[in-house]
C-alpha positions, -999 to +999 in steps of 0.1 A: -607-617+681-585-610+651-614-616+627-636-591+646-607-565+645-602-571+608-639-567+601-640-534+621-609-521+603-624-529+569-658-514+578-641-481+591-620-479+560-651-482+538-669-455+557-638-432+555-635-438+517-673-433+512-669-399+529-646-387+501-673-392+475-687-360+460-723-353+467-729-333+435-716-335+400-702-299+401-664-298+403-660-260+403-679-237+426-708-217+412-710-179+414-745-178+429-735-158+459-740-120+465-719-094+483-686-104+498-691-141+489-693-134+452-662-146+433-643-121+410-641-129+374-606-139+364-593-116+337-568-141+322-586-174+325-592-177+287-564-154+275-539-173+252-504-173+264-475-168+240-451-197+246-419-204+227-403-234+244-373-236+220-365-199+224-369-197+262-339-183+281-335-180+319-332-145+334-300-141+354 
C-alpha cells in the first residue's frame, strides 16, 4: 500500500513540475496585438540612470 502511494505521489509531482515548463522560447510578451491589447512603449526602458552611490543622501 505504501509503495503504491509513493508511486502516485511521485507521478503527480512529476506532472505538476512538467506543467511549469514553458511551451515557447519567448520570455517576454510580443507586441503583436491591436487596439486595447497593444502594449505601450516604455519611454524609459533604455534611458541611462545617473547613479552616484557614494554621494547618495536620504531625504528627510
